[in-house]
N, C-alpha and C positions, 0 to 999 in steps of 0.2 A: 149497286155496289159490288160486283159480286167478290169475292174472294176466290177461292176453288177453280184446279183449274178444269173445269173434264174435262182436257184432253186426256188430262197423266190421268184422270181420276179412268177412264178408258168406258167415257162411257159412250152404247153406239145399239143400235136397230137391236130393238124389245130388250132392250130389259128390263129394270123394275123399279127404282134407282125411290132411297127414302131420304128426302130432306128432315131427318130431324129436328126441332126447334127452329122451324122453316119463317118464322116471326112475320112480316108484312111480302114473305116469299122469294124473292130476288134469288134463288136457287131454283125452287122448282122452277118459275120461269125459264129461265135458262136453260135450264134441264130440257123442260117441253120442247123449249125453239131449237136447243142445237140435238137430239137424236131423235127418229121415229120410237120411242119408247115410252110407258105408263110411269107416271113419278106421281110421286103420294105424299102429302106436305100434310106435316103433324105436327102441332104448338100447345102444351099448356091456357097461349089466352084467344079467347071466341073471336074478340075485337080483331086480330095480328091475321088466324084466318077468316076470316071474312072477308077483310083486308087484302089478302091472300086471292081472294078468289074474285071480285071485284078486280083485281086489277089485268084477271082472261077477262073479264066483257068489257074492256079496257082493251083488249088490246085486238078484240075482232069485231067491237062496235063499238050500240050507249052503251052503259052499265047504265043502274042506279043514280048512281053522284051524281053522274054526267050526262046527260040524258040526249040522244045528240050527236052525242061528241066520236066522232073518228073516231074508230080501232088506230091504232100507232105498226099493223100488219096488213092489211089493207088490202097488198097483192097476196096475202094469204086468201083465195077465194075459190078454189077448186075444193069441193068436199071432203074429194074419195082423200088429201093428202092429209086434209085436217084429220075426219077420222080417226089414221095413219097411227098422231096426236093425241096420248087419254094425260089425264091426274086427278085425279083422286083427291081429299082432305080431311084427318077429321082433328080435332078434339081430344089431344088422348099426352100422358105421361109419360115423362125418359123413362122413371124408374118398373115400369111393366108400362109393355107394347102389349097393343092390345092386334098385333102377328102372329103368325103360327112362326115356331123355327126356319132356320132358314130363305124365308121367302120372301128378300132381294140380292136384285145381280152387285150391286151398285145403292154407299149411302154416307152422304151428308150429315156431316154433326161441327156448323157453325158458332162458333162465337157464340157456344150453349152452355154446353159443362163449369163455366167461370161462373153458374150461377148456380148451379149443384151442386150441397150438401157432400153428399152424396157421391158422387161420381162416379164412380169406379163399380154401382148397382150401374148407369144408367153404361158403364161401357160397355158390364156381363149383356145389359138386353141387345147393348148393336149388335154383341159378338153373337149374338143367340138366335138372332132373325138374317144376317147378312150370308147370305148362300159359300159352300165351300166354294174354292175361287174367285171370293170377289170380290171386291176394289171400295174401299171405303176412305174419303176424310173430312180426320180433322184438324177443325183451327181457333186457338183461343188467342186471345193476351199474351201479345209480346211480353215476358219479363222484366229489361230494362225499363222498354217505356212506357210502362203499368206502372211498374214503382216509380214512375216520375210522378207519376197523376197520381196515386194515395199520395207520395207524399207531400204534394204540393192538395188536397183538397180531401179535408173527409166525407163533403156529401158528393165526392163520386160515386164513390162505390158504398155507402153504409143508407139506400135507401132498400125499400121493402124488392123483392125480389132481384136483388145490386147482385155484383161480380161478389162473391167471401172471400174469391181464390185470388194468387195472383204464381201460374202454373212458372215455374222451373221445369223447359223443353223435356229433362232428364225423365223427368219425375211424371209427366201426362204417360209418353214415351214408350215408359216401359211398362206405367196399368195396360196400355193397351197390345204390348203386347208380352206381358203375367197370360193373355187370353188366347195366346198360341198364332194371335196374328204377328203378318212381319212386317218394318218398315224399308221401303224403298225411294223415300224419295222429301225430302225437306222444301220450302219455301217458302217469303215473306211475303207479308206482304200493304198497302194502304198507306207506305211510307210516305206520301205527301201528307196524309190523313194525322202525324203523329202530333205536327206545331198544332192543327188547331182544338187538338184537349190537352195541350201542354197551358193550352192558353187561356184554356173555358176556364182549368181548375185555378188558373195563379188572375184572375177575374170571380173568378164567383162558377158555377156549376149552372145554379139557377136564376145568374143576369139576363139578359136578354136587352142592355141595352149601351153594352161595350161594341164600337165602331169597331178597332182594332180587330174579334173573334169575330161579330159579324161581315167585313169585309172580307174574312180565310175564308165564310161560309158557305158565303154568294162565287167566289174562286174555286172555293171544292166545287161546289153545285154544278160552277161552267167547266169542267171538263170532266165530269158526267157524264155529262150529258152532249158534250162536243166534244172529246175524247183530240187535241191538237195533240200536234208531234208535238211538240219541243212538251209540253203536262212528260207527255208517255215514256219520254227520254228523261224528264227526269225521275217518274215515278222509280225506273228505274233504276236509276241512281240510285234513289232516299229504297229503296225494299228492302237489302242490305240491309243497309245505313238501320237506319231507322222506322223499319216497318213495322207499323203497327198489331200487324196476328205476323202467328207463327199458324203456318199451314203443312202435318204432316199424312203422306198416305202409306198408308197400310195396303195390304193382303190377305185372307185365310185361308189358310190350307188345303185340298182336299183328302186326305190318308181322312 
C-alpha cells in the first residue's frame, strides 16, 4: 500500500534514498523497483526490518519462510539489471540517525512522526542527512479523519508505540520549513481506508469477529491486489475528501 508518489518525489537513477521508519518495507520495495538506485531502509523494530529483508527474498525466489515459492518478479533474471539496484537495511532511531550529513538525495518518512514525542528532533535529523537539492516526502494521518478515530476509540491510539498526536497540516509544514526546506506539493492518500478504521474504532479495534469490519478488510485487500478501474476511480474521488493520510513534499535548498 504505497502512500508516497515516487514520481513527485523525483526518484531517479543513481539516487541514494532513505525510507525512515520503513516498517515492513512497502516504500523500500517500491523505490527499489522504481529506479536503478540505492535504497536504505531503517526502522526501530528489528522484526519489521527482518520482514522487509524477507520481502526482497520473496521477490526474487524462495524466502526463509516460504521455501520453494516462486519470486514475485520472475522476469528479473538479468544479473546485470539486478546489480544496478541496491538496498541496505538497518535498525536505528529517527532521533539520532547513523548517517553522515548530506547522505541522501531522497527521503521518505511515511506514517512515522505521529508516533514520536520529539518529532521536531526527527525533522532536524532528516534535514541533516538530506543533501542540498534533495527531496523529502512526509506523510501523517490527516487531521479530521484521524480525529474521528480518536473520538470513537481510546484503544486506537493508547497503545505502546501508538499515535501520540494528531497533526494539523500547518503545524507539520511549519516545523519542516523552519529547518530551511521548501514545500512544493501536497496530496491525500487512502480515501477508501478511512471508513475501515472508523468501523474498527466503532466496534472495537481489538475485535476480530465483526462481520462488517472483516468484509471491508477483504474489500481493501482485493483492491490492493487487483487495482480494478472502479476502485481506482473511487479512490481518486475519495482521497481529497476523506484520505487517511496527507502527504507533503519539500526540497532542500542548495545555498
